[in-house]
C-alpha positions in Angstrom: 107.0 38.5 143.5 104.0 40.7 143.7 101.6 40.6 146.7 99.3 38.5 144.5 100.8 36.3 141.8 99.1 36.4 138.4 98.1 32.8 137.8 96.4 30.8 135.0 94.6 27.7 136.3 94.2 25.2 133.4 91.3 22.8 134.1 88.6 21.0 132.2 84.9 21.3 132.9 84.3 18.0 131.3 86.5 15.0 130.5 88.6 16.0 127.5 87.4 13.5 124.9 87.9 14.9 121.4 86.7 17.6 119.1 83.0 17.1 119.8 83.6 17.8 123.5 85.6 20.9 122.5 82.8 22.2 120.3 80.2 21.6 122.9 82.1 23.2 125.8 83.2 26.1 123.7 79.6 26.8 122.7 78.3 26.2 126.2 80.8 28.8 127.7 79.2 31.5 125.5 75.5 30.8 126.3 73.6 32.1 129.3 74.6 30.6 132.6 72.8 27.4 133.6 72.3 26.1 130.0 73.1 22.4 129.4 74.7 21.7 132.8 75.0 18.0 132.0 77.2 16.3 129.5 80.2 14.7 131.2 81.0 17.2 133.9 82.7 16.5 137.1 79.9 16.9 139.7 80.3 13.3 140.9 84.1 13.8 141.3 84.1 16.4 144.0 87.9 16.7 144.3 88.1 18.0 140.7 85.9 21.0 141.6 87.4 21.3 145.1 91.0 21.7 143.8 89.8 24.2 141.2 87.8 26.3 143.7 90.6 26.3 146.2 93.2 27.7 143.7 90.6 30.2 142.4 89.9 31.5 145.9 93.6 31.7 147.1 94.3 35.2 148.5 97.8 34.8 147.2 96.7 34.6 143.6 95.1 36.8 141.0 93.8 33.7 139.4 92.0 33.2 136.1 90.4 29.8 135.2 91.2 28.5 131.7 89.1 25.6 130.5 91.1 23.6 128.0 87.9 22.4 126.4 87.0 26.0 125.5 89.0 26.5 122.3 89.0 30.3 122.6 89.8 30.4 126.3 92.6 27.8 125.9 94.2 29.6 123.0 94.1 32.9 124.9 95.6 31.3 128.0 98.4 29.7 126.1 99.3 33.2 124.6 99.5 34.7 128.1 102.0 32.1 129.5 104.7 34.7 128.8 103.0 37.4 130.9 101.9 35.8 134.1 103.8 34.6 137.2 102.4 31.1 137.5 100.6 28.4 135.5 98.8 25.5 137.3 97.6 22.4 135.4 94.9 20.6 137.4 93.9 17.0 137.6 90.9 17.4 135.3 93.3 18.6 132.5 96.1 16.1 133.1 94.1 13.0 134.2 91.8 11.2 131.9 92.8 12.4 128.4 96.1 14.4 128.2 96.0 14.9 124.4 94.7 18.5 124.5 97.7 19.5 126.7 100.2 17.5 124.7 99.2 19.3 121.5 100.0 22.6 123.3 103.4 21.5 124.6 105.3 24.1 122.5 103.4 26.9 124.2 104.2 25.5 127.7 107.8 25.1 126.7 108.0 28.8 125.7 106.5 30.1 129.0 108.1 32.8 131.1 106.3 31.7 134.3 106.6 28.8 136.8 104.6 25.7 136.0 102.9 23.5 138.6 101.3 20.3 137.2 98.9 18.2 139.3 98.5 14.7 137.8 95.3 12.8 138.0 94.8 9.0 137.6 98.5 8.2 138.0 97.9 4.6 137.1 96.6 5.3 133.6 98.0 6.7 130.3 101.4 7.1 132.0 103.5 7.2 128.8 101.5 10.2 127.5 101.5 12.0 130.8 105.2 11.5 131.5 106.1 12.5 127.9 104.2 15.8 128.4 105.8 16.5 131.7 109.3 15.9 130.3 108.6 18.0 127.2 107.4 21.0 129.1 109.9 20.6 132.0 107.3 21.4 134.7 108.9 23.3 137.6 106.9 21.2 140.1 104.9 18.0 139.8 102.3 17.5 142.5 101.4 13.9 143.0 98.6 12.1 144.9 100.9 9.2 145.5 103.0 8.7 148.7 106.2 10.7 148.1 108.5 7.7 147.8 106.3 6.2 145.0 105.9 9.7 143.3 109.7 10.2 143.2 110.1 6.8 141.6 107.4 7.3 139.0 108.6 10.8 138.0 112.4 10.1 138.2 112.7 10.7 134.5 111.5 14.2 134.9 114.9 15.4 135.9 114.2 19.2 135.8 111.0 18.9 137.9 110.7 19.0 141.7 108.3 16.2 142.8 106.2 17.1 145.8 103.3 15.5 147.7 99.8 16.8 146.8 97.4 14.4 148.4 93.7 15.1 148.5 92.2 17.1 151.3 88.9 18.4 152.7 86.5 21.0 151.3 85.3 22.1 154.8 82.8 24.5 153.5 80.8 21.8 151.7 81.5 18.6 153.8 80.3 19.4 157.3 77.9 17.9 159.8 74.3 18.9 159.1 72.9 18.0 162.5 70.5 15.4 161.2 69.5 11.9 162.3 71.7 9.1 161.0 69.4 6.1 160.4 72.1 4.1 158.5 74.7 2.3 160.4 77.1 1.5 157.6 76.8 3.0 154.1 78.6 3.4 150.8 78.1 5.1 147.5 80.7 4.9 144.7 81.8 3.0 141.7 81.9 -0.8 141.6 85.3 -2.4 140.9 86.1 -6.0 140.0 89.1 -7.7 141.6 91.1 -7.1 138.5 90.6 -3.3 138.5 93.2 -0.8 139.7 91.8 -0.5 143.2 89.2 -3.3 143.2 90.7 -6.1 145.2 90.5 -5.3 148.9 88.0 -2.5 148.5 85.5 -4.7 146.7 85.9 -7.5 149.2 85.3 -5.3 152.3 82.3 -3.7 150.6 80.7 -7.0 149.8 81.5 -8.3 153.3 79.4 -5.6 154.8 76.7 -5.6 152.2 76.1 -9.4 152.6 76.9 -9.9 156.3 75.8 -6.5 157.7 72.1 -7.4 158.3 73.1 -10.7 160.0 75.4 -8.6 162.3 72.4 -6.4 163.2 73.6 -3.5 161.1 71.3 -1.2 159.0 73.4 -1.0 155.8 72.9 1.0 152.6 75.6 0.0 150.2 75.1 0.7 146.5 77.4 1.1 143.5 76.8 4.5 141.9 78.2 7.9 142.4 76.3 10.9 143.7 76.7 14.6 142.9 78.8 16.2 145.6 75.9 17.9 147.5 73.9 14.7 147.5 77.0 12.8 148.6 77.3 15.2 151.6 73.7 14.6 152.5 74.2 10.8 152.2 77.2 10.9 154.5 75.2 12.8 157.1 72.7 9.9 157.1 75.4 7.4 158.0 77.0 6.5 161.3 79.9 5.1 159.4 81.1 4.4 155.9 83.3 1.5 154.9 86.2 1.4 152.5 89.9 1.1 151.8 92.8 3.0 150.2 92.3 4.0 146.6 94.6 3.1 143.7 96.4 -0.1 142.7 98.4 -2.3 145.1 101.2 -2.3 142.6 101.7 0.7 140.3 103.7 -0.7 137.4 105.8 1.3 134.9 108.4 -0.4 132.7 109.9 -3.4 134.5 109.4 -1.9 138.0 106.6 -1.2 140.4 105.8 0.7 143.5 102.8 1.1 145.8 100.0 3.0 144.1 97.6 3.1 147.1 96.6 6.5 148.2 94.3 8.4 150.6 91.2 9.3 148.7 89.2 12.5 148.6 86.3 10.4 149.8 88.1 9.7 153.1 88.3 13.4 153.8 84.7 14.0 152.8 83.5 11.5 155.4 85.8 13.0 158.0 84.4 16.5 157.2 80.8 15.3 157.9 81.9 13.7 161.2 81.1 10.3 159.8 83.1 7.4 161.4 85.1 5.3 158.9 85.7 1.5 159.0 88.7 1.1 156.7 91.0 -1.6 155.8 94.3 -0.9 157.5 96.8 0.9 155.3 99.2 3.8 154.9 96.8 6.5 153.7 99.7 8.7 152.6 100.9 8.7 156.2 98.1 11.1 157.0 95.4 8.9 158.6 96.4 6.7 161.6 94.7 3.4 162.3 92.4 3.3 165.2 93.0 7.0 165.8 91.3 8.5 162.7 89.4 5.4 161.6 88.4 1.9 162.9 91.1 -0.3 161.3 90.0 -3.6 159.8 92.7 -6.1 159.0 93.0 -7.1 155.3 92.0 -10.7 156.1 89.0 -9.3 158.2 90.1 -11.5 161.1 89.4 -8.7 163.6 86.0 -7.8 162.3 84.2 -8.7 165.6 86.5 -6.3 167.5 85.9 -3.6 165.0 82.1 -4.1 165.2 82.3 -3.9 169.0 84.1 -0.6 168.9 81.7 0.7 166.2 78.6 -0.2 168.4 80.0 1.9 171.3 78.6 5.4 170.5 81.3 7.0 172.6 84.2 5.3 170.8 82.6 5.9 167.4 82.0 9.6 168.0 85.5 10.0 169.5 87.2 8.5 166.3 85.1 10.8 164.0 85.7 13.9 166.1 89.5 13.2 166.5 89.8 12.8 162.7 87.8 15.9 162.0 89.7 18.1 164.3 93.0 16.8 162.9 92.0 17.4 159.3 90.6 20.8 159.9 93.9 21.9 161.5 96.1 21.0 158.6 94.5 19.0 155.7 92.0 21.2 154.0 92.3 22.3 150.4 93.5 25.9 151.4 96.3 24.2 153.3 97.3 22.2 150.2 97.2 25.2 148.0 99.3 27.3 150.4 101.9 24.5 150.6 102.1 24.0 146.8 102.4 27.8 146.2 105.3 27.9 148.7 107.0 25.1 146.9 106.4 26.4 143.4 106.8 30.2 143.6 109.7 30.5 146.0 111.8 27.4 145.6 114.6 27.3 143.0 114.5 24.7 140.2 117.2 23.6 137.7 117.7 25.6 134.5 115.6 24.4 131.6 115.8 24.6 127.9 113.1 27.0 126.6 111.1 26.3 123.6 110.9 28.7 120.7 
């Protein structure tokens, strides 16, 4: 392998949603920079851009970004799958709508390079995503799920190594800004009902603090909408703490079986990066975050809420939890750490022989 591996990074600047999106993004890519920045992009889903930027900036790669919604760039990238060392498919391309990739399965089958596929939204459109991964025989599948759940979900992809690829911290963006924090407990994000994939406990804890927070003497700011990532960073820097829970469904179902679909979210790392304390419902968090060490742990029945509030109101305890979490994440859980690990597992680990497409 050369000093810098030649890599194609397949991503989507906007949610792949049909031929109109392809026409729009293909045209936009050829107009002066800054034109029509809106229209379904991922500015409010920071992790999509953070993963893309981390791969593009890796010193181990000579990386080229390939937008699957840009018809000309995508066609060119597919042709070069026989002349590079590595192809990476990011969550934005294999998350919301996998149809664009599925239509190009034959080109990925005929590749001469290693293929790393990072799967987004692993509770949705599973039949389509699993069919694509089996067809192209990805060398490595990177999952946001806890590794035991990931190996269960992708057990039918027999020629692929399944590895952990949880979210991480973009430390350049999410950092303390040294400003006053007038909000005690805040939140910005999507609203979920109790029947949604990750709605049950998350919705209950948010509503608990939204309704009861003022009676507890807390200055709360809890609203249900997403912010672009720089505004989200600024909001976090206004809060002493944010409240939440694991992301994903309690039970990830496929066929007649199920496994835990709960995961650590990119939003947890973003709060940590800004030195914002977190009050979270106790959980596994991909075995990364530890209860009462990296966050103030609230029981799922909320029975210990008085104790949690006492610890939150102690400035020393609150600051210690935030600082401990930040030091820990900066040491081993940033996006460059994730990319380094995934490259080690993709470029230098053997995989079973696979049948090549024509």
